[in-house]
Chimera marker file (.cmm) of the C-alpha trace (Angstrom):
<marker_set name="trace">
<marker id="1" x="-14.284" y="11.323" z="15.601" r="1" g="1" b="0" radius="0.5"/>
<marker id="2" x="-15.412" y="10.438" z="12.081" r="1" g="1" b="0" radius="0.5"/>
<marker id="3" x="-14.916" y="6.838" z="11.039" r="1" g="1" b="0" radius="0.5"/>
<marker id="4" x="-13.047" y="6.355" z="7.775" r="1" g="1" b="0" radius="0.5"/>
<marker id="5" x="-12.915" y="3.018" z="6.008" r="1" g="1" b="0" radius="0.5"/>
<marker id="6" x="-10.060" y="1.817" z="3.788" r="1" g="1" b="0" radius="0.5"/>
<marker id="7" x="-11.276" y="0.088" z="0.622" r="1" g="1" b="0" radius="0.5"/>
<marker id="8" x="-8.727" y="-2.516" z="-0.522" r="1" g="1" b="0" radius="0.5"/>
<marker id="9" x="-8.615" y="-2.882" z="-4.317" r="1" g="1" b="0" radius="0.5"/>
<marker id="10" x="-7.641" y="-6.317" z="-5.617" r="1" g="1" b="0" radius="0.5"/>
<marker id="11" x="-9.076" y="-6.424" z="-9.141" r="1" g="1" b="0" radius="0.5"/>
<marker id="12" x="-6.837" y="-7.613" z="-12.000" r="1" g="1" b="0" radius="0.5"/>
<marker id="13" x="-7.118" y="-4.300" z="-13.904" r="1" g="1" b="0" radius="0.5"/>
<marker id="14" x="-6.990" y="-0.629" z="-12.964" r="1" g="1" b="0" radius="0.5"/>
<marker id="15" x="-10.258" y="-0.025" z="-14.825" r="1" g="1" b="0" radius="0.5"/>
<marker id="16" x="-12.018" y="-2.606" z="-12.650" r="1" g="1" b="0" radius="0.5"/>
<marker id="17" x="-10.502" y="-1.039" z="-9.531" r="1" g="1" b="0" radius="0.5"/>
<marker id="18" x="-11.806" y="2.383" z="-10.620" r="1" g="1" b="0" radius="0.5"/>
<marker id="19" x="-15.282" y="0.942" z="-11.116" r="1" g="1" b="0" radius="0.5"/>
<marker id="20" x="-15.150" y="-0.579" z="-7.624" r="1" g="1" b="0" radius="0.5"/>
<marker id="21" x="-14.165" y="2.780" z="-6.109" r="1" g="1" b="0" radius="0.5"/>
<marker id="22" x="-17.032" y="4.551" z="-7.889" r="1" g="1" b="0" radius="0.5"/>
<marker id="23" x="-19.587" y="1.938" z="-6.838" r="1" g="1" b="0" radius="0.5"/>
<marker id="24" x="-18.488" y="1.794" z="-3.203" r="1" g="1" b="0" radius="0.5"/>
<marker id="25" x="-18.140" y="5.580" z="-2.805" r="1" g="1" b="0" radius="0.5"/>
<marker id="26" x="-21.819" y="5.955" z="-3.696" r="1" g="1" b="0" radius="0.5"/>
<marker id="27" x="-23.015" y="3.286" z="-1.268" r="1" g="1" b="0" radius="0.5"/>
<marker id="28" x="-20.525" y="3.847" z="1.574" r="1" g="1" b="0" radius="0.5"/>
<marker id="29" x="-19.643" y="7.536" z="2.037" r="1" g="1" b="0" radius="0.5"/>
<marker id="30" x="-17.461" y="6.701" z="5.051" r="1" g="1" b="0" radius="0.5"/>
<marker id="31" x="-14.775" y="5.270" z="2.731" r="1" g="1" b="0" radius="0.5"/>
<marker id="32" x="-11.955" y="7.731" z="3.211" r="1" g="1" b="0" radius="0.5"/>
<marker id="33" x="-8.983" y="6.014" z="1.595" r="1" g="1" b="0" radius="0.5"/>
<marker id="34" x="-8.238" y="3.246" z="-0.907" r="1" g="1" b="0" radius="0.5"/>
<marker id="35" x="-5.389" y="0.749" z="-1.001" r="1" g="1" b="0" radius="0.5"/>
<marker id="36" x="-4.219" y="-0.282" z="-4.466" r="1" g="1" b="0" radius="0.5"/>
<marker id="37" x="-2.834" y="-3.818" z="-4.308" r="1" g="1" b="0" radius="0.5"/>
<marker id="38" x="-0.438" y="-3.756" z="-7.257" r="1" g="1" b="0" radius="0.5"/>
<marker id="39" x="0.551" y="-7.379" z="-6.583" r="1" g="1" b="0" radius="0.5"/>
<marker id="40" x="-2.973" y="-8.401" z="-7.638" r="1" g="1" b="0" radius="0.5"/>
<marker id="41" x="-2.881" y="-6.619" z="-11.017" r="1" g="1" b="0" radius="0.5"/>
<marker id="42" x="-2.186" y="-8.262" z="-14.372" r="1" g="1" b="0" radius="0.5"/>
<marker id="43" x="1.434" y="-7.748" z="-15.388" r="1" g="1" b="0" radius="0.5"/>
<marker id="44" x="0.779" y="-5.159" z="-18.124" r="1" g="1" b="0" radius="0.5"/>
<marker id="45" x="-1.318" y="-3.013" z="-15.781" r="1" g="1" b="0" radius="0.5"/>
<marker id="46" x="1.731" y="-2.173" z="-13.665" r="1" g="1" b="0" radius="0.5"/>
<marker id="47" x="2.985" y="0.221" z="-16.356" r="1" g="1" b="0" radius="0.5"/>
<marker id="48" x="0.008" y="2.526" z="-15.678" r="1" g="1" b="0" radius="0.5"/>
<marker id="49" x="-0.194" y="2.378" z="-11.882" r="1" g="1" b="0" radius="0.5"/>
<marker id="50" x="1.429" y="5.816" z="-11.497" r="1" g="1" b="0" radius="0.5"/>
<marker id="51" x="-1.680" y="7.365" z="-13.114" r="1" g="1" b="0" radius="0.5"/>
<marker id="52" x="-4.137" y="5.801" z="-10.677" r="1" g="1" b="0" radius="0.5"/>
<marker id="53" x="-4.062" y="8.417" z="-7.853" r="1" g="1" b="0" radius="0.5"/>
<marker id="54" x="-5.111" y="11.169" z="-10.276" r="1" g="1" b="0" radius="0.5"/>
<marker id="55" x="-8.154" y="9.121" z="-11.310" r="1" g="1" b="0" radius="0.5"/>
<marker id="56" x="-9.731" y="8.888" z="-7.847" r="1" g="1" b="0" radius="0.5"/>
<marker id="57" x="-10.806" y="11.592" z="-5.419" r="1" g="1" b="0" radius="0.5"/>
<marker id="58" x="-9.536" y="9.748" z="-2.327" r="1" g="1" b="0" radius="0.5"/>
<marker id="59" x="-6.033" y="9.317" z="-0.906" r="1" g="1" b="0" radius="0.5"/>
<marker id="60" x="-4.397" y="6.118" z="-2.197" r="1" g="1" b="0" radius="0.5"/>
<marker id="61" x="-2.059" y="3.652" z="-0.468" r="1" g="1" b="0" radius="0.5"/>
<marker id="62" x="0.448" y="1.927" z="-2.771" r="1" g="1" b="0" radius="0.5"/>
<marker id="63" x="0.944" y="-1.716" z="-1.775" r="1" g="1" b="0" radius="0.5"/>
<marker id="64" x="2.927" y="-4.515" z="-3.381" r="1" g="1" b="0" radius="0.5"/>
<marker id="65" x="2.446" y="-7.396" z="-0.945" r="1" g="1" b="0" radius="0.5"/>
<marker id="66" x="4.827" y="-10.365" z="-0.888" r="1" g="1" b="0" radius="0.5"/>
<marker id="67" x="3.521" y="-13.948" z="-0.925" r="1" g="1" b="0" radius="0.5"/>
<marker id="68" x="4.813" y="-14.651" z="2.572" r="1" g="1" b="0" radius="0.5"/>
<marker id="69" x="2.732" y="-11.725" z="3.838" r="1" g="1" b="0" radius="0.5"/>
<marker id="70" x="-0.463" y="-12.821" z="2.105" r="1" g="1" b="0" radius="0.5"/>
<marker id="71" x="0.128" y="-11.167" z="-1.266" r="1" g="1" b="0" radius="0.5"/>
<marker id="72" x="0.812" y="-12.310" z="-4.805" r="1" g="1" b="0" radius="0.5"/>
<marker id="73" x="4.243" y="-10.746" z="-5.498" r="1" g="1" b="0" radius="0.5"/>
<marker id="74" x="6.687" y="-13.533" z="-6.305" r="1" g="1" b="0" radius="0.5"/>
<marker id="75" x="9.864" y="-11.636" z="-7.240" r="1" g="1" b="0" radius="0.5"/>
<marker id="76" x="12.821" y="-10.687" z="-5.085" r="1" g="1" b="0" radius="0.5"/>
<marker id="77" x="13.129" y="-7.630" z="-2.883" r="1" g="1" b="0" radius="0.5"/>
<marker id="78" x="15.254" y="-5.682" z="-5.356" r="1" g="1" b="0" radius="0.5"/>
<marker id="79" x="12.651" y="-6.240" z="-8.095" r="1" g="1" b="0" radius="0.5"/>
<marker id="80" x="9.906" y="-5.143" z="-5.700" r="1" g="1" b="0" radius="0.5"/>
<marker id="81" x="11.792" y="-1.958" z="-4.753" r="1" g="1" b="0" radius="0.5"/>
<marker id="82" x="12.162" y="-1.157" z="-8.468" r="1" g="1" b="0" radius="0.5"/>
<marker id="83" x="8.451" y="-1.781" z="-9.015" r="1" g="1" b="0" radius="0.5"/>
<marker id="84" x="7.586" y="0.559" z="-6.131" r="1" g="1" b="0" radius="0.5"/>
<marker id="85" x="9.814" y="3.263" z="-7.653" r="1" g="1" b="0" radius="0.5"/>
<marker id="86" x="8.251" y="2.831" z="-11.086" r="1" g="1" b="0" radius="0.5"/>
<marker id="87" x="4.747" y="3.099" z="-9.630" r="1" g="1" b="0" radius="0.5"/>
<marker id="88" x="5.599" y="6.395" z="-7.927" r="1" g="1" b="0" radius="0.5"/>
<marker id="89" x="6.608" y="8.086" z="-11.220" r="1" g="1" b="0" radius="0.5"/>
<marker id="90" x="8.629" y="11.174" z="-10.404" r="1" g="1" b="0" radius="0.5"/>
<marker id="91" x="8.570" y="12.551" z="-13.962" r="1" g="1" b="0" radius="0.5"/>
<marker id="92" x="5.826" y="15.134" z="-13.472" r="1" g="1" b="0" radius="0.5"/>
<marker id="93" x="5.914" y="16.938" z="-10.124" r="1" g="1" b="0" radius="0.5"/>
<marker id="94" x="2.448" y="18.417" z="-10.728" r="1" g="1" b="0" radius="0.5"/>
<marker id="95" x="0.829" y="15.001" z="-11.116" r="1" g="1" b="0" radius="0.5"/>
<marker id="96" x="-1.058" y="13.650" z="-8.109" r="1" g="1" b="0" radius="0.5"/>
<marker id="97" x="0.799" y="10.755" z="-6.546" r="1" g="1" b="0" radius="0.5"/>
<marker id="98" x="0.138" y="8.217" z="-3.820" r="1" g="1" b="0" radius="0.5"/>
<marker id="99" x="-0.583" y="9.542" z="-0.339" r="1" g="1" b="0" radius="0.5"/>
<marker id="100" x="0.878" y="6.480" z="1.393" r="1" g="1" b="0" radius="0.5"/>
<marker id="101" x="3.161" y="3.559" z="0.664" r="1" g="1" b="0" radius="0.5"/>
<marker id="102" x="2.912" y="0.315" z="2.644" r="1" g="1" b="0" radius="0.5"/>
<marker id="103" x="6.322" y="-1.153" z="3.486" r="1" g="1" b="0" radius="0.5"/>
<marker id="104" x="6.769" y="-4.184" z="5.733" r="1" g="1" b="0" radius="0.5"/>
<marker id="105" x="8.806" y="-3.826" z="8.901" r="1" g="1" b="0" radius="0.5"/>
<marker id="106" x="11.531" y="-6.142" z="7.541" r="1" g="1" b="0" radius="0.5"/>
<marker id="107" x="11.808" y="-4.402" z="4.153" r="1" g="1" b="0" radius="0.5"/>
<marker id="108" x="14.807" y="-2.076" z="3.952" r="1" g="1" b="0" radius="0.5"/>
<marker id="109" x="14.853" y="0.366" z="1.047" r="1" g="1" b="0" radius="0.5"/>
<marker id="110" x="16.433" y="3.667" z="2.057" r="1" g="1" b="0" radius="0.5"/>
<marker id="111" x="16.372" y="4.971" z="-1.531" r="1" g="1" b="0" radius="0.5"/>
<marker id="112" x="12.633" y="4.348" z="-1.695" r="1" g="1" b="0" radius="0.5"/>
<marker id="113" x="12.122" y="6.091" z="1.652" r="1" g="1" b="0" radius="0.5"/>
<marker id="114" x="14.119" y="9.053" z="0.289" r="1" g="1" b="0" radius="0.5"/>
<marker id="115" x="11.819" y="9.230" z="-2.767" r="1" g="1" b="0" radius="0.5"/>
<marker id="116" x="8.822" y="9.184" z="-0.414" r="1" g="1" b="0" radius="0.5"/>
<marker id="117" x="10.308" y="12.099" z="1.532" r="1" g="1" b="0" radius="0.5"/>
<marker id="118" x="10.776" y="14.111" z="-1.667" r="1" g="1" b="0" radius="0.5"/>
<marker id="119" x="7.229" y="13.367" z="-2.866" r="1" g="1" b="0" radius="0.5"/>
<marker id="120" x="5.740" y="13.825" z="0.634" r="1" g="1" b="0" radius="0.5"/>
<marker id="121" x="4.358" y="10.290" z="0.655" r="1" g="1" b="0" radius="0.5"/>
<marker id="122" x="3.667" y="8.894" z="4.131" r="1" g="1" b="0" radius="0.5"/>
<marker id="123" x="4.992" y="5.463" z="5.069" r="1" g="1" b="0" radius="0.5"/>
<marker id="124" x="2.713" y="2.795" z="6.491" r="1" g="1" b="0" radius="0.5"/>
<marker id="125" x="5.101" y="0.369" z="8.194" r="1" g="1" b="0" radius="0.5"/>
<marker id="126" x="3.347" y="-2.981" z="8.452" r="1" g="1" b="0" radius="0.5"/>
<marker id="127" x="3.875" y="-6.333" z="10.099" r="1" g="1" b="0" radius="0.5"/>
<marker id="128" x="2.017" y="-9.437" z="8.899" r="1" g="1" b="0" radius="0.5"/>
<marker id="129" x="1.421" y="-12.755" z="10.623" r="1" g="1" b="0" radius="0.5"/>
<marker id="130" x="-0.858" y="-14.694" z="8.283" r="1" g="1" b="0" radius="0.5"/>
<marker id="131" x="-0.532" y="-18.172" z="9.788" r="1" g="1" b="0" radius="0.5"/>
<marker id="132" x="-0.702" y="-17.639" z="13.536" r="1" g="1" b="0" radius="0.5"/>
<marker id="133" x="-2.064" y="-15.008" z="15.927" r="1" g="1" b="0" radius="0.5"/>
<marker id="134" x="0.276" y="-12.398" z="17.347" r="1" g="1" b="0" radius="0.5"/>
<marker id="135" x="0.347" y="-12.660" z="21.119" r="1" g="1" b="0" radius="0.5"/>
<marker id="136" x="2.893" y="-9.912" z="21.891" r="1" g="1" b="0" radius="0.5"/>
<marker id="137" x="2.465" y="-6.592" z="20.073" r="1" g="1" b="0" radius="0.5"/>
<marker id="138" x="4.946" y="-4.465" z="22.016" r="1" g="1" b="0" radius="0.5"/>
<marker id="139" x="8.152" y="-6.021" z="20.545" r="1" g="1" b="0" radius="0.5"/>
<marker id="140" x="6.763" y="-5.500" z="17.041" r="1" g="1" b="0" radius="0.5"/>
<marker id="141" x="5.848" y="-1.881" z="17.769" r="1" g="1" b="0" radius="0.5"/>
<marker id="142" x="9.258" y="-1.194" z="19.326" r="1" g="1" b="0" radius="0.5"/>
<marker id="143" x="10.985" y="-2.691" z="16.262" r="1" g="1" b="0" radius="0.5"/>
<marker id="144" x="8.923" y="-0.522" z="13.906" r="1" g="1" b="0" radius="0.5"/>
<marker id="145" x="9.622" y="2.608" z="15.969" r="1" g="1" b="0" radius="0.5"/>
<marker id="146" x="13.300" y="2.200" z="14.995" r="1" g="1" b="0" radius="0.5"/>
<marker id="147" x="12.391" y="2.686" z="11.323" r="1" g="1" b="0" radius="0.5"/>
<marker id="148" x="10.859" y="5.387" z="9.185" r="1" g="1" b="0" radius="0.5"/>
<marker id="149" x="7.079" y="5.328" z="9.584" r="1" g="1" b="0" radius="0.5"/>
<marker id="150" x="4.043" y="7.593" z="9.730" r="1" g="1" b="0" radius="0.5"/>
<marker id="151" x="1.490" y="4.860" z="10.432" r="1" g="1" b="0" radius="0.5"/>
<marker id="152" x="2.002" y="1.476" z="12.097" r="1" g="1" b="0" radius="0.5"/>
<marker id="153" x="-0.124" y="-1.413" z="10.791" r="1" g="1" b="0" radius="0.5"/>
<marker id="154" x="-0.211" y="-4.885" z="12.319" r="1" g="1" b="0" radius="0.5"/>
<marker id="155" x="-2.142" y="-7.613" z="10.474" r="1" g="1" b="0" radius="0.5"/>
<marker id="156" x="-2.582" y="-10.775" z="12.476" r="1" g="1" b="0" radius="0.5"/>
<marker id="157" x="-4.183" y="-14.141" z="11.871" r="1" g="1" b="0" radius="0.5"/>
<marker id="158" x="-7.047" y="-14.527" z="14.291" r="1" g="1" b="0" radius="0.5"/>
<marker id="159" x="-8.399" y="-17.724" z="15.712" r="1" g="1" b="0" radius="0.5"/>
<marker id="160" x="-11.741" y="-18.402" z="17.313" r="1" g="1" b="0" radius="0.5"/>
<link id1="1" id2="2" r="1" g="1" b="0" radius="0.2"/>
<link id1="2" id2="3" r="1" g="1" b="0" radius="0.2"/>
<link id1="3" id2="4" r="1" g="1" b="0" radius="0.2"/>
<link id1="4" id2="5" r="1" g="1" b="0" radius="0.2"/>
<link id1="5" id2="6" r="1" g="1" b="0" radius="0.2"/>
<link id1="6" id2="7" r="1" g="1" b="0" radius="0.2"/>
<link id1="7" id2="8" r="1" g="1" b="0" radius="0.2"/>
<link id1="8" id2="9" r="1" g="1" b="0" radius="0.2"/>
<link id1="9" id2="10" r="1" g="1" b="0" radius="0.2"/>
<link id1="10" id2="11" r="1" g="1" b="0" radius="0.2"/>
<link id1="11" id2="12" r="1" g="1" b="0" radius="0.2"/>
<link id1="12" id2="13" r="1" g="1" b="0" radius="0.2"/>
<link id1="13" id2="14" r="1" g="1" b="0" radius="0.2"/>
<link id1="14" id2="15" r="1" g="1" b="0" radius="0.2"/>
<link id1="15" id2="16" r="1" g="1" b="0" radius="0.2"/>
<link id1="16" id2="17" r="1" g="1" b="0" radius="0.2"/>
<link id1="17" id2="18" r="1" g="1" b="0" radius="0.2"/>
<link id1="18" id2="19" r="1" g="1" b="0" radius="0.2"/>
<link id1="19" id2="20" r="1" g="1" b="0" radius="0.2"/>
<link id1="20" id2="21" r="1" g="1" b="0" radius="0.2"/>
<link id1="21" id2="22" r="1" g="1" b="0" radius="0.2"/>
<link id1="22" id2="23" r="1" g="1" b="0" radius="0.2"/>
<link id1="23" id2="24" r="1" g="1" b="0" radius="0.2"/>
<link id1="24" id2="25" r="1" g="1" b="0" radius="0.2"/>
<link id1="25" id2="26" r="1" g="1" b="0" radius="0.2"/>
<link id1="26" id2="27" r="1" g="1" b="0" radius="0.2"/>
<link id1="27" id2="28" r="1" g="1" b="0" radius="0.2"/>
<link id1="28" id2="29" r="1" g="1" b="0" radius="0.2"/>
<link id1="29" id2="30" r="1" g="1" b="0" radius="0.2"/>
<link id1="30" id2="31" r="1" g="1" b="0" radius="0.2"/>
<link id1="31" id2="32" r="1" g="1" b="0" radius="0.2"/>
<link id1="32" id2="33" r="1" g="1" b="0" radius="0.2"/>
<link id1="33" id2="34" r="1" g="1" b="0" radius="0.2"/>
<link id1="34" id2="35" r="1" g="1" b="0" radius="0.2"/>
<link id1="35" id2="36" r="1" g="1" b="0" radius="0.2"/>
<link id1="36" id2="37" r="1" g="1" b="0" radius="0.2"/>
<link id1="37" id2="38" r="1" g="1" b="0" radius="0.2"/>
<link id1="38" id2="39" r="1" g="1" b="0" radius="0.2"/>
<link id1="39" id2="40" r="1" g="1" b="0" radius="0.2"/>
<link id1="40" id2="41" r="1" g="1" b="0" radius="0.2"/>
<link id1="41" id2="42" r="1" g="1" b="0" radius="0.2"/>
<link id1="42" id2="43" r="1" g="1" b="0" radius="0.2"/>
<link id1="43" id2="44" r="1" g="1" b="0" radius="0.2"/>
<link id1="44" id2="45" r="1" g="1" b="0" radius="0.2"/>
<link id1="45" id2="46" r="1" g="1" b="0" radius="0.2"/>
<link id1="46" id2="47" r="1" g="1" b="0" radius="0.2"/>
<link id1="47" id2="48" r="1" g="1" b="0" radius="0.2"/>
<link id1="48" id2="49" r="1" g="1" b="0" radius="0.2"/>
<link id1="49" id2="50" r="1" g="1" b="0" radius="0.2"/>
<link id1="50" id2="51" r="1" g="1" b="0" radius="0.2"/>
<link id1="51" id2="52" r="1" g="1" b="0" radius="0.2"/>
<link id1="52" id2="53" r="1" g="1" b="0" radius="0.2"/>
<link id1="53" id2="54" r="1" g="1" b="0" radius="0.2"/>
<link id1="54" id2="55" r="1" g="1" b="0" radius="0.2"/>
<link id1="55" id2="56" r="1" g="1" b="0" radius="0.2"/>
<link id1="56" id2="57" r="1" g="1" b="0" radius="0.2"/>
<link id1="57" id2="58" r="1" g="1" b="0" radius="0.2"/>
<link id1="58" id2="59" r="1" g="1" b="0" radius="0.2"/>
<link id1="59" id2="60" r="1" g="1" b="0" radius="0.2"/>
<link id1="60" id2="61" r="1" g="1" b="0" radius="0.2"/>
<link id1="61" id2="62" r="1" g="1" b="0" radius="0.2"/>
<link id1="62" id2="63" r="1" g="1" b="0" radius="0.2"/>
<link id1="63" id2="64" r="1" g="1" b="0" radius="0.2"/>
<link id1="64" id2="65" r="1" g="1" b="0" radius="0.2"/>
<link id1="65" id2="66" r="1" g="1" b="0" radius="0.2"/>
<link id1="66" id2="67" r="1" g="1" b="0" radius="0.2"/>
<link id1="67" id2="68" r="1" g="1" b="0" radius="0.2"/>
<link id1="68" id2="69" r="1" g="1" b="0" radius="0.2"/>
<link id1="69" id2="70" r="1" g="1" b="0" radius="0.2"/>
<link id1="70" id2="71" r="1" g="1" b="0" radius="0.2"/>
<link id1="71" id2="72" r="1" g="1" b="0" radius="0.2"/>
<link id1="72" id2="73" r="1" g="1" b="0" radius="0.2"/>
<link id1="73" id2="74" r="1" g="1" b="0" radius="0.2"/>
<link id1="74" id2="75" r="1" g="1" b="0" radius="0.2"/>
<link id1="75" id2="76" r="1" g="1" b="0" radius="0.2"/>
<link id1="76" id2="77" r="1" g="1" b="0" radius="0.2"/>
<link id1="77" id2="78" r="1" g="1" b="0" radius="0.2"/>
<link id1="78" id2="79" r="1" g="1" b="0" radius="0.2"/>
<link id1="79" id2="80" r="1" g="1" b="0" radius="0.2"/>
<link id1="80" id2="81" r="1" g="1" b="0" radius="0.2"/>
<link id1="81" id2="82" r="1" g="1" b="0" radius="0.2"/>
<link id1="82" id2="83" r="1" g="1" b="0" radius="0.2"/>
<link id1="83" id2="84" r="1" g="1" b="0" radius="0.2"/>
<link id1="84" id2="85" r="1" g="1" b="0" radius="0.2"/>
<link id1="85" id2="86" r="1" g="1" b="0" radius="0.2"/>
<link id1="86" id2="87" r="1" g="1" b="0" radius="0.2"/>
<link id1="87" id2="88" r="1" g="1" b="0" radius="0.2"/>
<link id1="88" id2="89" r="1" g="1" b="0" radius="0.2"/>
<link id1="89" id2="90" r="1" g="1" b="0" radius="0.2"/>
<link id1="90" id2="91" r="1" g="1" b="0" radius="0.2"/>
<link id1="91" id2="92" r="1" g="1" b="0" radius="0.2"/>
<link id1="92" id2="93" r="1" g="1" b="0" radius="0.2"/>
<link id1="93" id2="94" r="1" g="1" b="0" radius="0.2"/>
<link id1="94" id2="95" r="1" g="1" b="0" radius="0.2"/>
<link id1="95" id2="96" r="1" g="1" b="0" radius="0.2"/>
<link id1="96" id2="97" r="1" g="1" b="0" radius="0.2"/>
<link id1="97" id2="98" r="1" g="1" b="0" radius="0.2"/>
<link id1="98" id2="99" r="1" g="1" b="0" radius="0.2"/>
<link id1="99" id2="100" r="1" g="1" b="0" radius="0.2"/>
<link id1="100" id2="101" r="1" g="1" b="0" radius="0.2"/>
<link id1="101" id2="102" r="1" g="1" b="0" radius="0.2"/>
<link id1="102" id2="103" r="1" g="1" b="0" radius="0.2"/>
<link id1="103" id2="104" r="1" g="1" b="0" radius="0.2"/>
<link id1="104" id2="105" r="1" g="1" b="0" radius="0.2"/>
<link id1="105" id2="106" r="1" g="1" b="0" radius="0.2"/>
<link id1="106" id2="107" r="1" g="1" b="0" radius="0.2"/>
<link id1="107" id2="108" r="1" g="1" b="0" radius="0.2"/>
<link id1="108" id2="109" r="1" g="1" b="0" radius="0.2"/>
<link id1="109" id2="110" r="1" g="1" b="0" radius="0.2"/>
<link id1="110" id2="111" r="1" g="1" b="0" radius="0.2"/>
<link id1="111" id2="112" r="1" g="1" b="0" radius="0.2"/>
<link id1="112" id2="113" r="1" g="1" b="0" radius="0.2"/>
<link id1="113" id2="114" r="1" g="1" b="0" radius="0.2"/>
<link id1="114" id2="115" r="1" g="1" b="0" radius="0.2"/>
<link id1="115" id2="116" r="1" g="1" b="0" radius="0.2"/>
<link id1="116" id2="117" r="1" g="1" b="0" radius="0.2"/>
<link id1="117" id2="118" r="1" g="1" b="0" radius="0.2"/>
<link id1="118" id2="119" r="1" g="1" b="0" radius="0.2"/>
<link id1="119" id2="120" r="1" g="1" b="0" radius="0.2"/>
<link id1="120" id2="121" r="1" g="1" b="0" radius="0.2"/>
<link id1="121" id2="122" r="1" g="1" b="0" radius="0.2"/>
<link id1="122" id2="123" r="1" g="1" b="0" radius="0.2"/>
<link id1="123" id2="124" r="1" g="1" b="0" radius="0.2"/>
<link id1="124" id2="125" r="1" g="1" b="0" radius="0.2"/>
<link id1="125" id2="126" r="1" g="1" b="0" radius="0.2"/>
<link id1="126" id2="127" r="1" g="1" b="0" radius="0.2"/>
<link id1="127" id2="128" r="1" g="1" b="0" radius="0.2"/>
<link id1="128" id2="129" r="1" g="1" b="0" radius="0.2"/>
<link id1="129" id2="130" r="1" g="1" b="0" radius="0.2"/>
<link id1="130" id2="131" r="1" g="1" b="0" radius="0.2"/>
<link id1="131" id2="132" r="1" g="1" b="0" radius="0.2"/>
<link id1="132" id2="133" r="1" g="1" b="0" radius="0.2"/>
<link id1="133" id2="134" r="1" g="1" b="0" radius="0.2"/>
<link id1="134" id2="135" r="1" g="1" b="0" radius="0.2"/>
<link id1="135" id2="136" r="1" g="1" b="0" radius="0.2"/>
<link id1="136" id2="137" r="1" g="1" b="0" radius="0.2"/>
<link id1="137" id2="138" r="1" g="1" b="0" radius="0.2"/>
<link id1="138" id2="139" r="1" g="1" b="0" radius="0.2"/>
<link id1="139" id2="140" r="1" g="1" b="0" radius="0.2"/>
<link id1="140" id2="141" r="1" g="1" b="0" radius="0.2"/>
<link id1="141" id2="142" r="1" g="1" b="0" radius="0.2"/>
<link id1="142" id2="143" r="1" g="1" b="0" radius="0.2"/>
<link id1="143" id2="144" r="1" g="1" b="0" radius="0.2"/>
<link id1="144" id2="145" r="1" g="1" b="0" radius="0.2"/>
<link id1="145" id2="146" r="1" g="1" b="0" radius="0.2"/>
<link id1="146" id2="147" r="1" g="1" b="0" radius="0.2"/>
<link id1="147" id2="148" r="1" g="1" b="0" radius="0.2"/>
<link id1="148" id2="149" r="1" g="1" b="0" radius="0.2"/>
<link id1="149" id2="150" r="1" g="1" b="0" radius="0.2"/>
<link id1="150" id2="151" r="1" g="1" b="0" radius="0.2"/>
<link id1="151" id2="152" r="1" g="1" b="0" radius="0.2"/>
<link id1="152" id2="153" r="1" g="1" b="0" radius="0.2"/>
<link id1="153" id2="154" r="1" g="1" b="0" radius="0.2"/>
<link id1="154" id2="155" r="1" g="1" b="0" radius="0.2"/>
<link id1="155" id2="156" r="1" g="1" b="0" radius="0.2"/>
<link id1="156" id2="157" r="1" g="1" b="0" radius="0.2"/>
<link id1="157" id2="158" r="1" g="1" b="0" radius="0.2"/>
<link id1="158" id2="159" r="1" g="1" b="0" radius="0.2"/>
<link id1="159" id2="160" r="1" g="1" b="0" radius="0.2"/>
</marker_set>
């Protein structure tokens, strides 16, 4: 099995994120996917996010992480669902789009899931515990299995 690394992009501009991808692809050929953290971008950059997947040769995960899950997004859930939809840009069906979208296990957005189905975007269903370690994974996994998902991701605080 080949190991593939996910490069998480947290720069304030898309141009800086592109430069990071180029630099890391040269030095680390095992990078197989990138995650674009839209919540980390400057506000004006969000208007151009839909173009990002066409600018890189790797599959891209679209993520807009809430503050309570370790991100920088401060708006409400409706505003975040609208931002996700805007980032996906369905205007040009020939344009390369995101390969994955990361949605938390407590985020319900059936319209967004429908758009993902149409665009053939896979759903990463994630659970985040940023302040304490997760001791029981099975209940979380069972909860996620009741939702739309292609990949399950659990991010847990770890203690030494």
